[in-house]
N, C-alpha and C positions, 0 to 999 in steps of 0.2 A: 504494500500500500504506500502510495507516494505521500510525502509531506506536503501539506497544503500551506502556502504562504499568502495570506490575504494582503491586498494592497493597503498601505497606510491611509489614514483619514485624509480627505481632501483639505489642503492647506491654502490659505491666501498667500499672495506674493510676499506681503509684509511678514507673515508668519515664517515663511521659508527663509527669508533673508535674516530675520532676527534669530531664528533657531540656528541657522548655519554659522553666523558670526559668534554666537554664544558658545556653541560646541567647539568651534575652532579655537576660541580663546582658552577654553578649559583644556583642550588637548595640548595647546602650546605651553601653558603653564605647567601641566603635568610632565611634559617632556623635559622641560628645563629643570624640574625638581627631581628627575630620576636619579642623578648622582647622590643627592641628599637622601633620597629614600633608600638607596642601597646602604648608606651609613646607618640610617634609622633601623633597618632590618638587622644589621650586624649588632647594634646595641640591644635590640629585642632578643636576639639569640643569647647574648651574655646575661640578660635578665631572666632567661628561662621562659620568655613569652613566644619564642619561635623554636622549632626543632632544627638544629644545625644541618642535619642531613636532608632536610626538606625545604630549606629556605629558598631554594631556587624556584619552587612552585609559586612563591609570592611574586616572582618575576615572569611567570608564564611558562616556566620550563617544566614540562611534564616528567614525572618519575615513573609512570606506568604507560603501557601501550593502550591505544584505543581498542575496545573490543569490537568484533565484527557485528554488523547488524544495527538495528535501531537503538538510539541512545538519547535519553533525556537528561539534560543538565538542570539540577535543582540547586539553587544557592540559598543557604540559610546561615546567617552571620554567626550566631552563637547558640548556646545550649537550648534556650526555649524554642527558638525557631527550628532547630534540628529535630527536637522531639515532635514538634507539631507536624512536620512533613512526613514522618514515618508512616502514619496511617494513610496518607495520600499515596505514598509509594506502594503500600500493600494493595490499595484499591487499583492502582494503575497496573500492577503486576497481575492482579486477578483478571483484568480485562485484556491485557496484552502480555502474556507470559514470555514473549520473545524480547521484551524490552530489557535493556541495561540502564542503570541509573548512575550518573556522575553527580555526586553531592560535594559541593564546596562549602567550606566554612572559613572563618577568619581567626578562630581562637584554638589553642591547643586543648582547652577544656572540652569544647564541643567535639573536636576530633576524637578525643579519648572516649567520650560518651557514645559517639556513633559507633566506634569500634566495639564497645561493649554490647550495644544493642544489636549490631549486625550478627554477632555470633548466635543470637537466639532467634533469628528470623529465618524461615524456610527459604526466603529469596535473598538472604544476606549475601550470597555469593554473586549476585547480580548488581551489587552496590559497590561503586568505586569511590574512594574519598581522595580529594586533593584540596590543598589550601588555595583560596581564591587569590589571583594576582591583585596587586595594587592597581589602581585605575590609571595606569600609564598606557598610552596608545600602543606602543610597540609590544609591551608585555601582554596586553589583552589580545592583540591580533595573533601573537604567537600561540596563546592558549586556545583561542577559538579555531585556528587553523589545525592544530593538532587533534583536538577532540571533535570538531565539527559535529555538534549535537543536532538532533532533529529540532530541538527548541531549547531556549534558555528560559527557565522558570524562576523568577525572582520572588523572594518571600518578603512580605510586609513593606518595609521602606527602603529596601536595598536597590536604589535607583542610581546608577553610575553612568555618566555620559559616555565615557570611552568604552566601557563594557557594552553598552547598547550599540554604539557606533560600530564596534568590531563585529558584533553579531549581524547587524543589518548589512554590513559590507560583504559578508560571506553568505547572505541570504538565509540566516538563521532567525526564525521568528522569536520574538521576546514576549513573554507573558508575565503577568504579575498576579500572585495569589495571596490571599489574606492581607490585602493591601491595608496598610496602617499609615496614618499621617498624624503624628503627635503634635501637640501645641508648638513645641520647639521647632520641629521640622517644617510645619506649615508656615510659621513666621519666617524661617530662613528662605524657603522656596518662593515665598511671595516677593522677596527681594530679587529673585532671579527668575522672573516669569518666562522669559524666552527659553531659557535652558530647560526648565522643568516641563514647559509646555511642549517643546519639541520631542522630549523623551516620551511623555505620556501619549501624545497623538500617534506615535509610531508603534505602540504596543499592539500586538495582534489580538490579545484578549486580556481583560483585567477583572478581578473580583476583589471586593473589599470585605473587611471583617464586620463592618457596621455601617448604618446609614450615615452617621456623622462623618466617618472616614470617606465614604463615597462622595458626599457633598464637597468635602475639601478637595478631593481629586478633580471633581468637576470644575470647581473654582479655578484650579491650577491648569486646566486645559484638556482634561480627559472627558469627552462627551459621553461615552458609553462605558458604564461600569456596573457590574452585577454585585449584589449583596448576598452572600451565601452563608454568613455566620463566621465565627472565630474558630480557627483550627486549634488554637490553644485551649479553648473551652472543650473541644472534642478530644483532645489528646488523652491517652490513657494515663492514670496516675503513676507517679514515679514508682519504680520497682524497689522492693526491699531485697537487695542482693545479698544481705548477710543475715545470720541467724538472729531473729528477734528475741528469742528466749535468752541467748547469750547477752544481748544488749541489756535486757531487763536485769539480769544477774549483775552486770557491771554497775548499773545504777543503784540497785537495791530497792528498798522501800521508800526512798526519798521522794519528796515532791519535786517536780521538774517542769520547766517551761522552756520553750525554744525561741530563739531569735534567728529567723531563717533568712538566708540570702542577704546578709548585711553588707554594707558598703562603707568605705572610709568616711569618717566624719560623723556617722551616726552611732558607731560602736561605743564612743564615749558616753552618749546618752543612755544606751542600753546597759552598759556596765554600772552607771550611776543608779539606774532603775533597779538593777539586780541587787545592789547594795542596800537600797531602801527597802525593797521587798523582803530581803533576808532578815530585817529587823522584826518582821511580823510572822514570817513563815520559817520555822526552825529547820535548819539543815537543807534549805532550798538549793537546788542545783540548776544553774543556767547553762543550757546547751547553746553555744554561739556558733553558727554555721556561716562563715564568710561566703559570699557569692562566688568568689574566685579562690579555690582551695590553696593556691600558692601564697596567699596572704596570711596563712596561718601563723608563720613566725612573726610577721609584723604585728599581728593582733596580740600575740603573747607579749611582745616587747611593750606594747601600749599598756598592758595590765601591770607591768613592772613587778611581777612576782612569778614564782615558778608554778605554772599551772599545766595540767595535762593537755597534750595534743593527740588527737586520735590518729593523725597521720604518722606519728612516731610510735604507735602501738600502746600509748599510755591511756590508762583508765583513771577516773576520779576516785580519790580516797575520801574518807568520811569528812575530812577537813577542807576538801576542795569545793569551792562554791561556783567555779566556772570550769567548763569543759569545752575546749575549742575542737570542733569536729570538722577538720579540713581535709576531707577525703572525697573521692569521686564516686558517683553512682549510688549514694546511700541516703539521699533525701527521703525517699519513700520509706526507708527503714525507720527514720526518726519520726516521720509523720504517723507511723503505725503505733506510736506511743499514746496517741489520743490525749493530747495535753494542750494547754494554751500555747498558741503560736503567734508571734509577731511577724508580719511580712516586712522584710527589709526594703531598703532603697526608698523609704517612704517618710522618714523623719526629717529629712533635709528639704528645704524649699527648692523649687525648680530654678535652674536647670539641673542641679545635682540629683534631685530625687525624681521619682516617677512611678515607683511601685514595682511589684512583681506579681505574677499570676496567683491570685488567691484561691482559684478553683482546685489546685492540686491538694493543699492541706484540707480544704473543705470536704472534698469527696472522700478523703481517707479518715474523716472523723476527728476534727480538731476545732477547738474554740479559736476564733480569729480576732486579731487586732491589727491595726495599721496606723501609720502616721497619715497626715493629711495629703501628702504628695502621691497621687495615684493616677496621674494623667495618662501613663502608658497603658493602664488597664482599667480605664474609667468604666467601660461597659461591663466588665466582669464584676467590679465592685458594685455597680448599680444593680446588677442581677442579684447579688447576695444581700443587698439592702441592709436591714437591721441586724442581720446575722454577723456583721462586722462591727467591732467597737473601735472608734477612732480616738487616738491619743496624740497629744502635741508635744509632750515633754516627759522627762524622766519621772516626775511625780505622778502624772496621770497613768503612765505605763505601769509603774510599781503598784498603784492602787488597783488597776485591772488584774494584774497577776495575783495579788493577794486575794482579791475578791473571788477569782475563779478557783484558786486552790484551797480557799477556806470554806467554800460552799459547794459541795459536790453536786447538789441539785442544780445550781446555776451553771456549773460546768457541763453537766449532761444536757441541759436545755440548750446551751450555746452550741454544743456539738450537733444535736439533732437539727437545730435551725440551719446550720451551715450545710449539712448533708442534704436536707430537704430541697434546697434551691440550687444545688450544684450538680444535678444529674447531667451526665454527658449527652451532648447532641451527637449521637453516633453517626449521623448521616452527613455531617459537614464534609468529611474527607471524601465520601462517595460523590457528593455533588461537585466538589472541586475536581476530582479525578475525571468525572464525566465531561466537565467543561474543558479540561486540558486535552483529552482525547478528541473531542469534537473540533477544537481550535487547530490542533496540529495535524491530525491524520484524516479528517473528513473533508 
């Protein structure tokens, strides 16, 4: 079956000139910055944020051969996006068992997580991972020429001018799924209307996660966009990859709460709240899970005392009030404790904060709290409604923790409330996969 490449939307002469000039300017700047970006990549290798043997992939140098037959390229920048596309890949494989899938990510954390999940998938052998090149014209062209996928499927807000241009130059259709336009991105792109408009109008097909996101894409220049629901709402809950009974033995009978997916700047607030709460809840243990596991050592230094780190195989003793759990693939394990959970990246104002997906702990049975910064997952928090308690500072957070752990009936009610409204929309991935097949192969 031949790949179908629809013609781009009809553009006015002014649109074409404006878009061409903007794209040319972006390409020129990126080309001039290429030597600096090579230095940047070398520094990231030294800091453990890139894999030395694979850093060439960030310059479009493939480390694997292209498989024979049809190939779809799906780009998911980080962990959440990577998890969200796995059900889409499963649905695509069901419809087209002959497909191979090239998945690109930008972080080592997401690459490690994908590797874990691939081992448990019956179609895992048909998934190839590469790190996405930086948006330099020559690097993107090299990448697209090598892989020449049937289509490039971008996730959420991963819109890059040179990536799009390289695909269109080689007649590779570009699709956008689970389109997201955050407050910050929307404000940025409104200052670059020609650049974003040119990219959006050249998309073969686009779907958005919500009506609000779709409206923002329309304002920026995309006339036709479908709302199919949020893939992150439909993603399966995180897996508990380790023995839950062992974890419970390590914790003992102590009261426990979790600060999940925390970011720099808010951990000080969380640690202050933990100290305040411990004055009222004897022997309280705070499990602090940094969003990026490699930050475990930095968080420990912040505490300025010898505290256990799970990445080092350490478990909390009776006198330990904090446990830093800086490991990969275990979030589902900790959510299985059914305890109060604060969603991180929410205690600092925008643009630092923005929240993380609250549906994951909600579905697994946890009482939920969040800071006020939730713009990245506004729709999910709206769906949960009163099942989430909002806190703005350490004192409010400590009060919530104490209230939940001191009143088991309130904790049970909070858990039930979150589970009742967090049911999976299991058909989102199927709808997205159907849209992709129709746009690319029909």
